[in-house]
DRENTORRO-754730 format. One record per residue (C-alpha): residue number from 0; residue in one letter; z, y, x. Coordinates in Angstrom, 1 decimal. Layout:
<rs>
seq|type|pz|py|px
NUM|A|Z|Y|X
...
</rs>
This chain:
<rs>
seq|type|pz|py|px
0|M|8.3|-38.2|-1.4
1|N|8.2|-37.3|-5.4
2|T|8.0|-35.0|-7.7
3|H|11.9|-34.4|-7.9
4|F|11.3|-31.4|-6.3
5|R|9.7|-28.7|-5.1
6|Y|8.7|-28.5|-0.9
7|A|7.0|-25.7|1.0
8|Y|5.8|-25.0|4.5
9|L|7.1|-22.0|6.1
10|H|4.9|-20.8|8.9
11|G|6.4|-19.5|12.2
12|F|6.1|-15.6|14.0
13|A|2.9|-14.1|14.6
14|S|1.2|-16.9|11.3
15|S|-0.1|-17.5|8.1
16|A|-0.5|-18.5|5.3
17|S|-3.2|-20.1|7.1
18|S|-1.5|-21.7|9.6
19|K|-2.7|-25.1|11.4
20|K|-0.2|-27.0|11.3
21|G|0.6|-25.8|7.3
22|L|-2.2|-26.8|6.2
23|A|-2.9|-29.8|7.9
24|L|0.6|-31.2|6.3
25|R|-0.8|-29.4|2.8
26|E|-3.6|-31.9|2.8
27|R|-1.3|-34.9|4.2
28|F|1.5|-34.2|1.1
29|A|-1.8|-33.9|-1.1
30|R|-2.7|-37.6|-1.0
31|S|0.4|-38.5|-2.1
32|G|0.4|-36.3|-5.0
33|I|2.5|-34.1|-3.7
34|E|1.8|-30.2|-3.6
35|L|2.9|-28.8|-0.5
36|W|2.9|-24.6|-1.1
37|L|2.5|-22.0|1.6
38|P|4.1|-18.7|1.1
39|D|2.3|-16.2|2.8
40|L|5.7|-14.4|4.9
41|N|4.5|-12.1|7.0
42|R|6.7|-9.2|4.2
43|P|5.7|-6.5|3.8
44|S|3.4|-6.5|6.0
45|F|3.6|-8.0|9.5
46|A|4.2|-4.7|11.5
47|K|7.0|-4.1|9.6
48|L|8.3|-7.7|9.0
49|S|11.6|-8.1|8.3
50|H|13.6|-10.6|7.6
51|R|15.5|-9.6|4.3
52|A|12.3|-9.0|3.2
53|M|11.3|-12.5|3.9
54|L|14.7|-13.9|2.2
55|A|13.7|-12.3|-1.0
56|H|10.1|-13.4|-0.7
57|L|11.9|-17.0|-0.9
58|D|14.0|-15.8|-4.0
59|A|11.1|-14.7|-5.7
60|M|9.4|-17.8|-5.3
61|D|11.9|-19.6|-6.3
62|E|12.1|-18.0|-9.7
63|L|8.0|-19.5|-9.7
64|G|8.0|-22.8|-12.0
65|D|10.2|-25.6|-12.9
66|R|13.4|-24.1|-11.5
67|N|15.2|-27.8|-12.5
68|K|13.6|-28.7|-9.0
69|P|15.3|-27.7|-5.9
70|W|13.5|-26.9|-2.9
71|R|12.4|-29.2|0.2
72|L|12.1|-27.3|3.1
73|I|9.8|-27.9|6.3
74|G|10.2|-24.0|8.8
75|S|8.3|-23.3|11.8
76|S|9.6|-21.8|14.5
77|L|11.0|-18.2|12.9
78|G|9.8|-20.5|9.5
79|G|13.1|-22.9|10.8
80|W|15.3|-19.6|11.2
81|L|14.7|-19.2|7.8
82|A|14.7|-22.1|5.9
83|A|17.9|-22.6|7.5
84|R|19.6|-19.2|6.5
85|W|18.0|-19.3|3.0
86|A|19.6|-22.5|3.0
87|E|22.9|-21.8|4.0
88|L|22.7|-18.8|1.3
89|R|21.0|-20.3|-2.1
90|P|22.6|-24.3|-1.2
91|A|22.3|-25.2|-4.8
92|R|18.6|-24.8|-4.5
93|V|17.7|-26.5|-1.7
94|D|17.8|-30.6|-1.6
95|R|16.8|-31.6|2.2
96|L|15.3|-29.2|5.2
97|V|12.5|-30.5|7.9
98|L|12.9|-27.5|10.7
99|L|10.2|-27.9|13.8
100|C|11.3|-26.0|16.8
101|P|13.2|-24.1|15.2
102|G|13.6|-20.3|16.1
103|F|17.9|-19.5|16.5
104|R|18.9|-17.1|18.1
105|L|15.6|-14.8|18.3
106|A|16.9|-12.2|18.9
107|E|18.2|-13.2|22.3
108|R|15.2|-14.7|23.3
109|W|13.3|-12.0|23.0
110|T|15.5|-10.0|25.4
111|E|15.5|-12.2|28.0
112|R|11.9|-12.9|27.6
113|L|10.7|-9.4|27.1
114|G|12.6|-7.8|30.0
115|E|14.9|-4.6|29.7
116|D|12.5|-2.2|31.0
117|A|9.8|-3.3|28.2
118|L|12.9|-3.9|25.7
119|L|13.7|-0.1|26.5
120|Q|10.0|1.1|26.2
121|W|9.9|-0.6|22.4
122|E|13.0|1.3|21.8
123|R|11.7|4.4|22.8
124|D|8.3|3.9|21.2
125|G|9.2|2.9|18.1
126|E|6.9|-0.1|18.5
127|L|5.1|-3.4|20.2
128|A|1.8|-3.9|20.1
129|I|1.9|-7.8|19.4
130|P|-1.2|-10.5|18.6
131|D|-1.2|-10.7|15.2
132|A|-2.2|-15.0|13.4
133|T|-5.5|-13.3|14.0
134|G|-5.2|-12.6|17.8
135|T|-5.5|-9.0|17.2
136|P|-2.7|-6.8|18.3
137|V|-0.9|-5.0|15.8
138|A|1.7|-2.3|16.1
139|V|4.9|-4.1|15.0
140|H|8.1|-2.0|14.4
141|H|11.4|-2.3|16.1
142|A|13.8|-2.4|13.4
143|F|12.2|-6.2|13.6
144|L|14.1|-6.7|16.6
145|R|17.5|-4.4|15.5
146|E|17.6|-6.7|12.5
147|S|17.0|-10.0|14.8
148|W|20.4|-8.5|15.8
149|E|22.4|-8.1|12.9
150|N|21.1|-11.1|11.2
151|V|23.1|-15.4|11.9
152|E|21.1|-16.6|15.1
153|E|22.1|-19.5|13.4
154|P|22.3|-20.5|10.1
155|T|24.8|-23.9|9.3
156|P|23.2|-25.1|6.0
157|T|24.6|-28.9|4.2
158|C|22.2|-29.7|3.5
159|P|20.5|-33.1|5.3
160|V|18.7|-31.9|8.1
161|L|15.6|-33.3|10.3
162|V|15.1|-31.4|13.4
163|I|11.6|-32.3|15.5
164|H|11.5|-30.5|17.9
165|G|9.0|-30.5|21.9
166|T|10.8|-31.4|25.0
167|R|8.3|-29.2|26.8
168|D|8.3|-25.9|24.2
169|E|8.4|-22.6|26.6
170|T|8.5|-20.8|23.4
171|V|11.9|-21.6|21.9
172|P|13.3|-24.8|24.3
173|V|14.5|-27.8|23.1
174|E|17.8|-27.8|24.3
175|S|18.5|-24.8|21.4
176|S|18.4|-27.5|18.9
177|R|20.1|-30.5|20.9
178|R|23.0|-27.5|21.4
179|W|22.7|-26.2|17.4
180|S|22.9|-30.2|16.6
181|H|25.5|-31.5|18.3
182|G|27.9|-32.7|16.4
183|R|26.8|-31.6|12.6
184|A|27.1|-34.9|10.7
185|N|23.8|-33.7|8.3
186|V|21.9|-33.0|11.7
187|T|19.5|-35.4|13.1
188|L|17.0|-34.2|15.8
189|V|13.9|-36.3|16.7
190|E|12.2|-35.2|20.4
191|V|8.7|-35.6|20.8
192|D|6.8|-34.6|24.4
193|D|5.1|-31.7|23.3
194|D|5.1|-27.9|23.3
195|H|6.4|-25.1|20.6
196|A|2.3|-25.8|18.8
197|L|3.2|-29.3|17.7
198|T|0.1|-30.0|16.8
199|R|-0.1|-33.3|19.0
200|S|2.5|-34.6|16.7
201|L|1.2|-34.2|13.4
202|D|1.8|-37.8|13.0
203|V|5.2|-38.2|13.3
204|I|6.1|-35.3|12.3
205|E|4.6|-36.1|9.2
206|M|6.0|-40.2|9.6
207|E|9.3|-38.6|10.3
208|T|9.8|-36.5|7.1
209|R|7.9|-38.7|5.2
210|R|11.2|-41.1|5.7
211|F|13.5|-38.3|5.7
212|F|12.6|-36.7|2.6
213|R|12.3|-40.9|1.1
</rs>
């Protein structure tokens, strides 16, 4: 890794800038003199979470610091979708992507996970109690799910992409990344024996990311 680029870790759904993976990777990157940005992507808030607001926040982040340096992004789960989508929209601003169990096809997975009755209840009530990064239940607005259906479910960034996915991931099954990676010459998939959190795979993530960013 080198200082010709800017680096950021994009956390997942119901997480925060204090993500354990993000903080651990920032500490490891710092040993090589690399600053890893950890933006808070609960925009405008977790209760009113919006994909458009998250993407706009990345645009604002891009305006900070040295704009002569493109980004190398690490995105986890929903942050993986966000990283891939922003790279698709801003190809000149992103040099490489590392996607950790990327949360593609979010609306489809939530539909299967919650079931029809819970989905209808969410729509009727306008909100659904979901634990935030601290475990505190927060009433998340239904517009988040509606916006998910309107989004590009599987972005197609053109830069080199490394995907690391746990074979025991029950939140976003590894088949999702296998299907998305298949036939894409710019994508490399690395599978690890881990679940969605990938907490046991930090050494592998660091090793593969360093190799990929070199």
